[in-house]
N, C-alpha and C positions, 0 to 999 in steps of 0.2 A: 859548663853546667855540671856534667858528671861523666865518668869514664869507666869502662869495663875492659880491662886489659888494653889492647891496642886501639879499641874503639872509643871515640869521644862523641858525646851528644852536646850540641850547642843550641842556644836559643833559636838561632836562625834555622838550623837544621830541623829542629822539632817543629817549628812553625811551618816550614816548607813541607814536611811529611804530613802534617795535619791538613794543609791546603790540598795536597795531592789526594789524600784519602777522601776529603770532602768532595773534591771534583769527581773522583771515580764513583762515589756514592750517588752524586747528582746525575751522572750519566746513566748509571744502572736504574735509578728511580725514573728517569725520563723514558728509558727504554721500556720499563714495565708499564708506565702510564700510557705509552703509545700503543703497546701491543696487548693490553689487558682485554680489550673487546674483540680481539681476533680469535677465530677458531683455529684449530690445528691445520685444517686444509687451507684456510686463507693465508696463514703464516707460511706454509710450504709453497703456495703459489707466488707469494711475494718474494721469497728467497730465490725461487727459480727465475723470476723476472729480474732480480738483481744480478743474475749471472752465475749463481752457484751451479755446479755440475748436477745434472738431473739425478744421477745415482746417489749423490750425497743428500739431495733433497728427499728422495724416496727413503733413504736410510733413516733420516731424521723423522720423517713422517710416520713410518712404521714403528720406530722406536717409541715415539711419543704415544702412539695409539695403544701399543701392547704392554707398556709398563703397568698400566692400571689393571689389565686383564690378568697379567702374571701375578700381580699382587693379590688379586681376589682369589686366584687359583691356589696360591701359597696359603692364604688364610683358611681356605676350605680344607686343604690337606692337613694343616696344623690343627684346626679344630677337630677334624676327624680323629687324629692321633690322640688328642686330649680326651675326647669322648671315650676312647678305648682304654683310658687310664694311664696314658703316657705322661710322665713328669720328668723334665730334663734334669740330668745330673752330669757329672764328669766321669761317666763310665763308658766302657766299650759298647754296651747296648745302646746308649743314647747316641753315640756317633753313628752306629749302624742304622738307627731309626732316621736320623737326619740325612744320611746318605741315601736311604731308600726314598725319603721324601723328596730330595733334590732330583733323584732319578725319575720319579713319577712326574715331577714338575717338567723336566726336560722332555719326557716322552709325550706328555699332554701338549706341551708347547709345539713340538714337532708335528703332531697330528693336527693341531689348530692351524699351523702354518701351511700344511698341505691342503687342508680344506679351503683356507682363505685364498691361496694361490690359484687353486682350481676355479673358485668362484670368480676371482678377478679376471682370469683368462676367458671365462664364459661371458663375462660382461664387456669384453673387448679392451681390457687393459693392455697397453703396449709398452709399458715401462717408462713412458715419457709424458703422456697426457694425464694431468692431475684432475681434470674436470670430472672424470668418472669416479673419483674418490671422494667427492664432496658429500657432506651430509648437512642436513638443515640444523644449524646451530641456533640455540635460543639464548637470549641475553637475560640472565636472572639478576636478582637483587645483589647476590654476592659479587658478581662481576662488576656491577655498577659501583658498589661500595669499594671494591679494590681499585677501580679506576679513579674514584674521587680521592681515596686516601693516598694513593701514589702521587696524584697531582698536588695535593696539599704538602706531602713530604718533599716533593721536588721544589716547591716554592720555598719551603722552610730551609732547605739545604742551600738553594741559590741565595737566599737572603743572608744566611750565615757566611757564605763565601764572600759576599760583598762586605760584610762587617770585618771578617778576618783577613781581608786582602792586605798583603804586605805593602807598606808605604815606601 
């Protein structure tokens, strides 16, 4: 078909790479469609029951929970800087403002982690039991739409795999 230096692309190779790509996308789409309705706590409990180490499950659980809160905190600090007249440029002052912003973010994250850790210990968290970390999750229209769209996407990908299957 064509070549670039020592690499050659053939019809069979391109077809095989497309097939592998479509299969990977089908697997990811099916994973999304199966886990779209799960809350973060339910996903963590499922991972623990599948045999993942409890410390890894806790790390994934807390990472997932605090990404959103750190994002909101960063937006709050960024908006406060903009309200004070800060406009980012490529100057030393801009770098100093961003360094201060990151420092404040880390200090606030540390304080939040200390308060959260103390609250968890007071509620009887032992580092293994996930039941005390559950919260009531509600299923909204966006989750249902995501579940349906991933299921339709999965069906479309699987149908295209059947059509493109090498003979």
